Each structure stands twice: as structure tokens, then as C-alpha cells.
N, C-alpha and C positions, 0 to 999 in steps of 0.2 A: 714616430708619434701616431699616439693611441686616436683612433674615431673615435667620437661620441656619436651615438645613435638621436636621432631626433627624439621627442618628450612623444610619447605615443598619445594618439587621443582618448578621451575620456568615453566612456559608455554614453553619459548625454551628449556627447558630441556625435557621437555613431550614431545616434540611433537621430536626433537631429539631421541629419544628411541622408540618411536612409527614409527619412519620412518626407524629405525634400525632393529627395529622388522618385517617391510614389507620388506625390501631388504634381510633377513637372511631367511626368509619367500620363496621369489622370487628365492633365489639362492636353495634351498632346490629342490624348486618346480622347475629349469632349470635344477638343478640333475638329478632328478629325471625321468625325458622326457628324457633325455640324454641317460640313464638305459636302460628306456623301448626299445627308440631307437637301443639301440646295442644290444639290446638282441631279437630285431624284426630282423634286421637284419642279427642276425650270424642265427639264423634257418632258416631264408629266405636261404641265402647264403648254409653254411655249410650243411644244411636238404637235399640240392640239389647234392650236393656232394656226401656225404654219401650213399645217396639214387643210385647216379651212379654205383657207387664203389660198391653195395651190387651188383646191376642189373649186372653187370660185370662179377662181381665174380660167380653168378649163373649160369652163362651160360657156363661158362669154362670149358674145359675136364676134366681138369687135376683134377678139383673139385669133378665133379661128378665121376670119378674113384677112387678119395681118400673117398669116401664116402662108395664106396663101399669095400674097400680092407678090409682086418682082421686087419691089424695098422696101421686105418685114420691118427691116430696125426703125427707118423715119416713120413705119404706120403704127408700129406699139408702142415706141419711145415715150408719146403723151399717155399711154395706157400703163407703161410701167411706172413713171414716173410719179404719177399721181397715185399709186398702190403704193407706192413706196413712201410716197409722204404720210400716206394717209394710216397704213399698217404701223410703221416701223420698223418692218424690218431691216435687217442686214441688206441681203443683195435678192434678187430677180431673175431666175435665168429663162428663155425660150428656144427652145432647139425644136428642127425639123424632123421628119419623120425620119430620115438618116442619122440622126443624133449629134447634125452639127448646130451651133449655135447661132441663130438668126437674130437673136434680139437677148439685148440683157443691161440691166442699169451698170454693171463693172464694164464697160465700155471695153479691155484692154482682152476679153473674152469671145467677143464675134469673132467668129472664125472659126474657135477650136472644136474640138469633140466635147460631147456634156458627158463628166465620171457620171456613171449611173453606180446606184448603192446596190443595186440586184439589176441582174442581165435582164428579170420575166419583168422590169419598166417598160423594155421595148416591145413587148408582148400586148401591153394592156395593160398590165398589173400597176396599180400604187406601194410607194415605200417613202419611209420616214426612219431617220436615222440622223447617226452623226456622221458628217464627212470633213475630210480633210480640205483641207484649201491652204495656197500659198501660204499664209500668215497668220495659220491656226485651222481651229475645228470651229466650222458651222451644224448648225442643228439643222438638217433639211428635210424638205417633202419634195418627193418626186410624183409626180401626177399626170396619167397619158391623156392627150388632147385627142378626142373622136370625132370624125366630120359625122354634119345630120344627114340623114335621108332627106329624100322629097321625095314627092309625090308625080304623077305622069303631069301634072301643071308647072313640074319645076316648083313649087312651093316644099317649103320645110312639114314633112309631117309624123315630127319628134322622136323617131327612132337614130341608132348610133349607126355611125358607119368605120369605116377604116380609122387606125391609128394615122392622125397627120403631124403628130409634136407631139411634145413635151414641154410642162412647166414645172421649174424647178425656183419654189422658193426655202428663204436659208436665214440665218441666225444665228451670228456669232453666239458661240460659249460662252461667260464669262470667264476670268481667270480667275487664278485660287484669292487670292486677295480682294477682286471684287466680288465672290461668294461668301470670305469672311466677313467682309463692308454690309454684306445684304444681307445675312444670316439676322443676325439681328444687330440695330442700333446700337443694344447693351449687353451683346457679346461681351466688349472687351471688360464694361465694367464688373460684369456678372463671374471673365476668369482671374480679376483683380482683386474681387471681393474671395476667391474659390483660395486664391495664391494664401491670399493673406491669412484668412483663416485654417487653414494647411499647415504653417510654418509658428501660429500660436498656438495650434493643439499639438504638434510635433513637438513643440519646448516645453508646454505640460507634461505630455507623455513624459520627457526625457528628466523629468524635475522628480514626478512621483515617483520613477523607477530607481531615481538615484534617490531618493527619501527610503523608498521598502530596501532597498538592497546597502541601507546604512553607510551610502558614501563610498562603497568599496568598489572597486572596479572588476570586470571580468576574470583579468589573472588574478588578482585577488581572492573572490571567490572561488576561484578551483583550486587556487593556492590551498584555502582552508575546507574545499573538498578532501581533496587529497590526503591534509594530516586528521582530519576525521575519519579517514576508511583507515590510515596506518595506527591511529590511536584505537580505533574499536573493534580492528582484526588482528592487532599486538597485544593488547591486552590477555593477560593471565586468567580473567574474570568473566563470569557472562555479563550480556549487559542489553536489559530490553526494555524496552520505551513502549509506551500506549494514548493512546488519545483518550479523551474526555470518555468515549463509551468503550474503551475498553478492546479496542481493537489496535493488535501490534502494527504499529510505524517502523519499529528501528529494531533487528535484532545480531548480534556477532554470532561467529560460528560457533564461540565456548559457550553462549546461550542457548543455542539451538539446542548443541550436546547436552548440554547441564537436563535441559527440561525437556528433548527427546521429542524437539521439534520438526514441520518437516518443511521440506526447502521451503514449501510457497508458505509462510504462517506471516509474512506480512501481509496487512491488510484484509488479516485474517480475525475474528473474536474469541476472546477465550474458552466461548461458550464453544465455538464452530473447534477450537484445538480441542474441546475436552478437557481441559484446566476446569478442574473443581478444588472442592474442602480447603484445606489449609493453604495451599498453592496459592488458590484465587484469593485467597481473605487476604494473605502479603501484593499480591500481584497488584489487586484493586483499593487498598486499603482499606479493608471495609472496616475493620476492628480495630487498627492499629492509626487511625488517622492517617493527615498527608504524609506524616513523615513514618520510617517502621527502621527500626535500629537491629544489627544483627540478629533478625529473626528465621531460628532453624527452622526450616520444613523437609521433611523425608521425601524423598522423591525417586519412584522407581531402582529402591536399592541405593541413593546417594543419599549424604546428611548437606544441604545446603544452608548455608548462612550466607542470606538476603537481608539488603539493606533499600530500601525505598524513599524517596523523594519525588515529592507531586512539581510540576514548575506552572508556573505560571508568568503571566504579561500582561503590565495595566489592568493591573484587575483580574483580569479572565485564564480560566485554567486551562493550559495546551494539554494538559494531561500529566504522567509520571514516568519517570526514567528506578527503573530498578535494577542495583547491579549482586549477582549472584558468586558465590566462592564454594568448589569444593571442599568441603572437608572431612569426607568419607573417611580417608588414610588417618588426618589428626583425629578422629572420633573415634578409630579403633586404636589408634595410641594411646585414647583416653581412656579408652574400656580396659586396655590392659595395664594402664599407668593405675588405672582405681581397683585392679584387682593385685598389685601393690601394696594399694593406700589401704583396699579392706583385709589384704596379708599382716599389713603393718598394724591395723585396726586390731584386729583377731587376737597377734600375739601383746599388744599392750594389753587386749579383754583377760587372757590368759594369766594374762603377769598379775594383772591387779586382784584377780581370783585365787592365785598361788598365793600372793601376796595375804591374800586375808585369811587363808588358810594355815599360813604358817606362823603367822600372828598371834592366830589359836593356838596352834601345838603349840606356842615358846612359853604363853600365856600359860599354860597346864602344865608345862614343867616346871616356871615358875614358880607357879602354888605346888607344887608337888606330886601332882593328881599322873600317877605317870600311867595306873591302867585307863584314864580318862581317855589319856594322849595313845594308848594302845585301841581302845575302842573308835575313836575318831576316827582314827587313819585304815582302820579297816572298815567304818561305813560310806568314807571319800573314797577309798580303793572299791566297794560294793559296786559304787552308786556309780561311776567312770567305767565300772565293767559292763555293768545294765546298759548304760545309755549306748557304749560302744558297741556291744551283743544284740541290742534293738537295732541299731544303722546298719551294722554291717549283717546284719540277718536279714533288713529286708532292702537293703541296698548293695550290690556287688560290685558296681563301679567303686573304682578305689578314690578315686578324682574324686567325684558327686558327694561319695561318704564322709572321705576328710572335709569337703568342705562345707554338706550339712554338721557338722562336729565342731565345726570350729563358729560357725553359726550360731551354733547354740549358746556359745561361749560371750557372743555380741547380744545377744537375745536375754541373757541371762544378768548382765550387766546392766542391760536399760529396763529389768523387770518383765522380760515379757516371757511367757515359756513358748519356745520353739520345739512341736512334738512331729513327729512323723507319724501319717495315716496307716493304722493296721493293714489297710489296701493297695501299702504300696507293694510295687514287684518292678526291681531293676536289675537288669543282667549284665554284665561288663560287656561293655562300649568299645567302638571302634574309637580310636586316641581324638580326631577330629570332630567325631558325633559328642564324646566325650564332653571337649572342650567347650562347645556351642549349650549344651546341656547345662553347664558348670553354669555359663554364662548368664543365660535364661533365668536358673534358679537364685543365682548370685541376687541378680536384679529385681526380681520381683519379690524377695524373701527382705532382702536390703528397704524396699519399699510400702510392703506390709511391716514390717518394725517400728518402720517409722509412723504408722498408721496408727498401727496397738498401741505405742507407749505413746499418740495423746490420749487416749481415749480410758487409761486403763484407772480402775479406781482398786481399792483395798477390797472392798466387796465384792467388784469382779474384776480377776486380776485378767491381763490382756494376755492374748494366746495367738501363736502363728502357726499355722496345720499347713504341710506342706505334703502331697499325694504324687506317686509317680507310678505310671502306666506306661507299660512296652507289650507291643506285640511286632509283629516278625516286619511289620513295614513303614510303623510308625514310635515318638516316645509321646504321648501326653502328660504336662507338667500340672498341677492345681493347686495354688497356694492359697488359703484360705487366712479372710485373719479374724480381729474382731472393732476392728477401727470402725469408723465414720462412714464409711461406704464411698461411692461412686456417684455423684448426679446423674439419671439417666441422659440428660442432655449434653454431657462430657464423657460419655463411654466409648464414641470416637476419639474425642480431641485427647485423652491424656496420652495417645501414642505418639500424635501427629506436632504435639505443642512442643517446645524446647524449654519450654524451663529446669531449672533445680528443681530437685525439690523442694526443698527450704522456703523455694517462691511459689511453693503449691498450696497454701494453707488452706484454699476453699476445697481441695482431694484430686487434683489436678496434678499429675507424675510427672517426672521429669526425662530426661536426653535419656536417662538409662531404657525408658516403657518402649522408647523411640528405635534402641538399638536392639530391645528386646523381637520388637517388632520385623528389623530388619532381619536380624538372628532368621525368625520362624521362618522369613518370608523366602530366604534364601534356599533352608531347607525342604521348600513347597508347602510349608505349614502358615498359620495363625495365630495372633492371639488373641485374645477376647475378653472383656470384667463384666460382671455381674454382680448384686449384690445379696446377700443368704439373707436366708429367712429371720437372724436375728441381729441385720442391719450393717453387717461388715462385706468387705470386698473378696470376689474369690477372682482369682486370673485363671484363666485357662489357656493355654500353652500346649500348640502341635507343630511337631515337627517330624520329615520325613526319615529315615535311614538313609537314605541314597540324598546324598548333595545336587542340587541342581547347578544346569550347567548356567555360564556367566550370561548367555542370551537371551534364557529363558527368566531372568531371574522380574 
């Protein structure tokens, strides 16, 4: 038969028991302090009283006479009883010079040896303190009795002579119960009130903690913490939590790696961690409000997609939680897909151009203008040869030259003139560098064609100009257009925002520009934008011939 475990005590019950134990300990400590104070008060007050009484008796002439009398017990008995009755002490004992008890209120002590608290009492020194007796402890004072000197006429002269005996006055020490009763007549009431208040406070504290923990028991809270850790550190996405003051309250390993944060990032503000610009805006919700959906941020060579959600409770802001996904490889695939899409667009544009030319030739043949057909074909051939010659003479890298030739067809279809600057000089490049240069040119030219096509008119034709410059260490790409230009406040934002080109009606560029900056920085360069004198935009990209290592990006 299986054993059934008893029900575990609740958190409130555990706190109640713990507080009750604390209250009991405090009460015991208070009682102990009260006993100690009572004992100290008794020793101080009663010690002075028995000492004064013993000194008074030691100077009594009747006592001195009785000590020397042949029957001291009979002579001293009245004096001892009178003194005992008046003072209320427990016992009075008289001993002779040899320390033998000769008179005492306790008749059983007669003839016994007087117990000295200090051996120096026999040498004429007084002593007071606690002394054990048969049935308990007494606070006693032992004072020597000295003989009184006489003159030649045998009269007392006021001087003291030899020790002739010892007086001991004792007061029984009260028991613990007597001390408790004597400490204060209201001590029991005080202790009872304290116990009730302690129990009430413990119960209220247990209820408050129960509400704050939402009724969860410690084992349930521990389970939730374990599940939280497993969830946060098992996710493939980064998680960053901020408080209302933009301090990091939580970040998992993936989030720390994606944002390149130190190990001690928790508790530090975004400013202390050096997070500025677009990344800070998304994390803080400065422009996107309480929530941000699929915001694209480029952070140190990584393309991050971020989703931010604010956290509130009872109308109070508790901060925000942001998830991060690394989309660098996806962006790379998107770039490659964009290249195929661009190639398809180029082929479509060329097909459209060739179809128009074939339609023209077909029409000339149908109307019998055969000489015009020859002339038209010759003109097309000369235009194509001149264009090919212009591009290939200035751009010797075949991949870049082919890209520019193809882009010219796309531009022509959109009624934009694509021209290559006469200052262009580009030699054959390394295949990897050639691919990066082609990527940058493709993105910049596509954005320039989009901007120029929006502002072109019959009186002011749209144009895009490409200028390539090369030296032994770097390659510089300049793309100018006749578009509306870029607002100065957006000169840096266009490279950080993740909007598509179609969504950038206000002059902002898309993910292509963010990827352009990423490619340039991987090559140890940079990309910037300025406005030309005639109002258009000029994008300038620089790349080093040598590719930077992965850790230096």
C-alpha cells in the first residue's frame, strides 16, 4: 500500500509558526532581563541595608559586653531578637574571635564554625555578598567587632582595639517566582498583551505575504522561477526587459550576444551600456509608442528584428519587454533573392525594349520601308555599341559593367537616364570585392531610380549618375540623382530604418540602404548621403580592398 504524505504547511502557516516562535523567544528574553534587573536591584538595595545593620551592631556596647560574657547567648538573645523584629532581616549571627558561633537567631547554628565569605574578615576586614546556606542563598554582610580602648582610669578613650568577634546579618534571596512577582505587578499583563499583539501581527503579515505572492506557495514560486529560467534561456530569440527608468532588469544569453552586452548588464541603464540611436529608440519606445512590431535595427553587423511590448499593472507602468531575432542570414538570402528579382526585372525590361524595337521593325517591313529598316537597325546597333563601349572602357570589371548595362535598361523603362561619369575608373576586382561592389551599386542605383522617377517631368528629365573611383587601398562609389533629396535630419536614419523603399514616401530609404552600410562596414568603409546643389541626393560609399576579420566589424 502506497504511503500518503501529509499535507505540507502553507507559507502563511510557516510564517505564523516562525513569528510565534520569535514572540516566545522575545518574551523569555524579557523575563530573563526582568529577573536580572530584579536581582541587581535586590543586591544593591538589600546589600546596603544589611551592611549598615551589621556595622550598627558591631559598634553596640551591649554586643561587645555580651561577647565577653560567660553566657553570651543569654545576654545577646534579647538584642538579636529586637533587631531581627525591627529590621525584618532573615538571620543575625554573632561569632567570637575564634570564629565560633556564640549567639544567633537560628539556634541550630550555636557552637558551629562561622562560614566566612572572605578570609580577610578574620583579620578585621568587612565583606558582603551571597552566601549559601542549608535551604538556599542569603545576601549577608560580615563585619568584625573590635574592642574599645581605655585610658589609665579604665575609661573608654574612643580608640579601637583588637577584634573580639564577628557580626553577620543575612537576608534571604527571593526565588525566581518571587522575583517575577516582585518585578512588576503588571508584568503578566504586559507579557500577555505583547503575546497577543505578536500573534496578531504575525497573522496579518502572513495574510499580506499571501496576497503579494498571489496565493502561491514557496514550492510553486520555485517551480515558476525554474520554468522562467528554462524558458528564457531555452529560447532561440533574445529577450530584454527594462524598467520605467530604462534600466535592464533581465536579459538572456541570446539577447546579450545579439546586443553585445557585458555580463553585468542587469541593473545598468541603456546610456551606461552605450546603446544609442535607432536601437535605443526601439527599446525605449521613443517613437513607436508602447509597442513596436517587427522593427528592423542594424547592430554591429547584425540585422535584428525587434518586437517591443510595454508591461503595466493596475494602471502603473512596470517597464517593457523586447524580443530580438537575428535576421542577418535571412537578410543575406533576401539580398540574394533581390539580385535574382533584379535580374528578372532587367530581363523583363530588356524584353519590353526589344519587343518595342521588333514592333517598329515589323511595321516598317509591312509598309515596305525596307531601307528604313536597315537604317533603324543600324542606329540601334550603333547606340548599343556606343553604350557598351562607354561602360566597358571606364569599367573593366565585367560583373559591375554588366550590372550597369542591365540597370540602364530598367532606368530607360522608367524614363530615367542612367549615365556613367566621365571621371569613372574601375579596374578588374577580386571576385568577392566585385560581388560587394555590385551589391552596393545595385542598392544605391535602385533607390536613386525610385527617387528620380518620382520627380521627373518632360521639361526636366530624370537622371541618375554613377561615378566609380579606385586606388590601391579602396573603392569609392558615388551615386547622384535628380530626385527630391534627403532631409538633413534623416541623413543617418535612412541607413538604420528597416522600411521598404515604397514605404519611404518622405525620403527614407529601405532595408537595401541598411544592407549597403553593413557591406561597407564589413569592408572597413562607410556610406553617407548629402544633397547636391540642384536639390538631388548624392550617396557616397567607400570600401577597403581588404575585407575585415569577423571580430573587427
